[in-house]
C-alpha positions in Angstrom: -10.9 -18.6 47.2 -13.1 -18.6 44.1 -12.7 -21.6 41.8 -13.5 -22.2 38.1 -13.9 -25.6 36.6 -11.4 -26.8 34.0 -14.3 -27.7 31.7 -15.5 -24.1 31.8 -12.1 -22.7 30.9 -11.8 -25.2 28.0 -15.2 -24.1 26.7 -14.2 -20.5 26.8 -10.8 -21.2 25.2 -12.4 -23.1 22.3 -14.7 -20.3 21.5 -12.2 -18.2 19.6 -8.7 -18.6 18.2 -7.8 -15.0 18.5 -10.0 -13.3 21.1 -9.1 -10.1 23.0 -11.4 -10.9 26.0 -9.7 -11.6 29.4 -10.7 -13.8 32.2 -9.8 -13.1 35.9 -8.2 -16.0 37.8 -8.1 -15.7 41.6 -5.0 -17.1 43.1 -4.0 -16.5 46.8 -5.8 -13.2 46.9 -4.2 -11.8 43.7 -6.2 -11.2 40.6 -4.4 -11.8 37.3 -5.8 -11.5 33.7 -5.0 -14.0 31.0 -6.1 -13.9 27.4 -8.3 -16.6 25.8 -5.5 -17.5 23.5 -3.1 -18.1 26.4 -5.7 -20.2 28.1 -6.2 -22.3 25.1 -2.5 -22.9 24.8 -2.3 -23.9 28.5 -5.3 -26.2 28.4 -4.9 -27.9 25.1 -1.5 -27.0 23.8 -0.6 -24.4 21.2 -1.9 -24.8 17.7 1.1 -23.1 16.1 3.1 -25.2 13.6 6.7 -24.7 12.4 8.7 -27.0 10.3 12.4 -27.4 9.5 14.3 -24.2 10.2 11.2 -22.0 10.6 10.0 -20.4 13.8 6.8 -19.3 15.4 7.4 -17.1 18.5 3.8 -16.7 19.8 0.2 -16.3 19.0 -2.2 -19.0 17.9 -3.1 -20.9 14.8 0.0 -19.8 12.9 1.7 -22.0 10.4 5.2 -21.7 8.9 6.6 -24.2 6.4 9.2 -22.2 4.5 12.9 -22.6 5.5 14.3 -19.8 7.7 10.9 -18.2 7.9 9.3 -16.6 11.0 6.0 -15.6 12.5 6.3 -13.4 15.5 2.7 -13.7 16.8 -0.9 -12.9 16.0 -3.3 -15.6 14.9 -4.1 -17.7 11.8 -1.1 -16.4 9.8 0.7 -18.5 7.2 4.2 -18.4 5.8 5.1 -20.8 3.0 8.0 -18.9 1.4 9.2 -21.5 -1.1 9.9 -21.4 -4.8 12.5 -19.8 -7.1 14.5 -17.8 -7.2 15.1 -17.5 -3.5 13.5 -20.1 -1.3 12.5 -19.3 2.3 13.1 -16.2 4.5 9.4 -15.2 4.7 8.2 -13.2 7.7 5.0 -12.2 9.3 5.4 -10.1 12.5 1.8 -10.4 13.7 -1.8 -9.5 12.9 -4.4 -12.0 11.7 -5.1 -14.1 8.7 -2.0 -12.8 6.8 -0.3 -14.9 4.2 3.2 -14.9 2.6 4.1 -17.5 0.0 6.9 -15.5 -1.6 10.6 -15.8 -0.6 12.4 -12.9 1.2 9.1 -11.1 1.7 7.5 -9.7 4.9 4.2 -8.5 6.3 4.3 -6.4 9.5 0.7 -7.0 10.6 -2.9 -6.1 9.9 -5.7 -8.3 8.8 -6.0 -10.6 5.7 -3.0 -9.1 3.8 -1.1 -11.3 1.4 2.1 -11.5 -0.7 1.5 -14.5 -3.0 3.4 -16.5 -5.6 7.0 -17.3 -6.1 7.4 -14.3 -8.5 6.5 -11.9 -5.6 9.9 -12.3 -3.9 11.6 -9.4 -2.0 8.3 -7.6 -1.4 7.0 -6.0 1.8 3.8 -4.8 3.4 3.6 -2.9 6.6 0.0 -3.6 7.5 -3.5 -2.5 6.7 -6.4 -4.8 5.7 -7.1 -6.9 2.6 -4.1 -5.6 0.7 -2.3 -7.8 -1.8 1.0 -8.0 -3.7 1.6 -10.4 -6.6 4.9 -9.3 -8.1 8.5 -9.0 -7.0 10.2 -6.0 -5.2 6.9 -4.3 -4.5 5.7 -2.4 -1.4 2.4 -1.5 0.3 2.6 0.7 3.3 -1.0 0.2 4.6 -4.5 1.1 3.9 -7.3 -1.1 2.7 -8.0 -3.1 -0.4 -4.9 -1.9 -2.2 -3.3 -4.1 -4.9 0.1 -4.2 -6.6 0.4 -6.7 -9.5 3.5 -5.6 -11.3 7.2 -5.4 -10.5 8.6 -2.7 -8.2 5.2 -1.1 -7.6 4.5 1.0 -4.6 1.3 2.0 -2.8 1.7 4.2 0.3 -1.8 3.8 1.7 -5.3 4.8 1.1 -8.1 2.6 -0.2 -8.8 0.6 -3.3 -5.7 1.8 -5.1 -4.1 -0.2 -7.9 -0.6 -0.4 -9.5 -0.8 -2.6 -12.6 2.4 -1.5 -14.4 6.1 -1.8 -13.6 7.6 0.9 -11.4 4.2 2.4 -10.9 3.3 4.4 -7.7 0.2 5.5 -5.9 0.9 7.6 -2.8 -2.6 7.4 -1.3 -6.2 8.5 -1.7 -8.8 6.2 -3.0 -9.6 4.3 -6.3 -6.5 5.6 -8.0 -4.7 3.6 -10.7 -1.1 3.7 -12.1 -1.4 1.5 -15.2 1.6 2.4 -17.3 5.3 1.9 -16.7 6.8 4.6 -14.4 3.5 6.3 -13.9 2.3 7.8 -10.6 -0.7 9.2 -8.8 0.1 11.0 -5.6 -3.3 11.3 -4.1 -6.9 12.3 -4.7 -9.6 9.9 -5.9 -10.5 8.1 -9.1 -7.5 9.3 -11.0 -5.7 7.2 -13.7 -2.1 7.6 -14.8 -2.1 5.5 -18.0 0.6 7.2 -20.0 4.2 6.1 -19.7 6.0 8.3 -17.2 2.8 10.3 -16.5 1.9 11.8 -13.1 -1.2 13.1 -11.4 -0.8 15.2 -8.3 -4.3 14.9 -6.9 -7.8 16.0 -7.5 -10.7 13.8 -8.8 -11.4 11.9 -12.0 -8.3 13.0 -13.8 -6.6 11.0 -16.6 -3.0 11.4 -17.7 -2.8 9.2 -20.8 -0.2 11.0 -22.8 3.5 9.9 -22.5 5.3 12.2 -20.0 2.0 14.1 -19.4 1.1 15.6 -16.0 -2.0 17.0 -14.2 -1.4 19.1 -11.1 -4.9 18.6 -9.7 -8.4 19.7 -10.2 -11.3 17.6 -11.6 -12.2 15.9 -14.8 -9.0 16.8 -16.7 -7.5 14.7 -19.5 -3.9 15.1 -20.5 -3.8 13.0 -23.7 -1.0 14.8 -25.6 2.6 13.9 -25.0 4.4 16.2 -22.6 1.3 18.2 -21.9 0.5 19.6 -18.5 -2.9 20.6 -17.1 -3.7 22.9 -14.1 -7.4 23.5 -13.7 -10.8 22.0 -14.2 -12.5 20.0 -17.1 -9.6 20.6 -19.5 -8.5 18.2 -22.3 -5.1 18.9 -23.7 -5.0 19.7 -27.4 -1.3 20.4 -28.1 1.8 18.5 -27.1 4.6 20.2 -25.1 2.2 22.8 -23.7 0.6 24.0 -20.5 -3.2 24.0 -20.4 -5.1 26.2 -17.9 -8.5 27.7 -17.4 -7.1 31.1 -16.5 -3.6 32.4 -16.2 -2.5 35.1 -13.7 1.1 36.3 -14.0 2.5 38.8 -11.5 5.8 40.6 -11.4 6.5 40.6 -15.1 9.5 42.7 -16.1 8.6 46.1 -17.4 11.3 46.3 -19.9 12.5 43.9 -22.6 14.5 41.2 -20.8 16.2 40.3 -24.1 15.6 36.6 -23.5 13.9 34.9 -26.4 10.4 33.8 -25.5 10.1 35.5 -22.2 7.0 37.6 -21.5 7.3 41.2 -20.4 4.9 44.1 -19.5 5.1 47.1 -21.9 2.9 49.6 -20.1 0.0 47.2 -19.8 0.6 45.2 -23.0 2.0 41.7 -22.7 4.8 41.2 -25.2 7.2 38.3 -26.0 10.9 39.1 -26.0 12.7 38.4 -29.3 16.0 38.0 -27.4 
């Protein structure tokens, strides 16, 4: 039967706190595999720490100090869910180098994600890498380098997206920003919804700065007038409460006066506006 020195196992185990490598152990003709983390726990004892009513179920290098808080596994995760208004009840399910310091908040997994500060209570993050939440009742679904810094903000995923106003939303994409209350960017890249209650559907380098303004998509559009809407490319709104487009194609217009004030109709090839 093959043998391995305890000193060799200890040297392997001390090489990493969260390795995925496996080492075969020969025992009575049966070959089993055991992770480096498990070896480290067996040889030197687990490095997980839990205080008070907190719990660490597995993994390595995890630390919980908040009351009624939990880490399920993974490595080098930290929960310290103290502070007002609701102390404790922080959770990290797994992953690596994640941190929760806000009460009633949770991270599902991923790497180096954080929900920080006592004012970030009741927030949640599913996973991803290098995402951060720093205000209460906010959510990040995943992605990379996303940041929510205001209350009730939401980022679905994507990369380098930012919500910096209350109730703002970024669905995905990259480098998008919702910077005014109740504003939203659904996708695309480098879009900015900076008007209150404004929305951008997608596209690239669009800005909705007017209150209640909207941009369907396209590129390099600016909806700066209140309640203005843009569908096209390189358009800047000039009138409030109006649709701005590069070209307009209308099919199936009525061929007789619909007698509805303001409705367009086709009079033998001439577009007319019904007087009602």
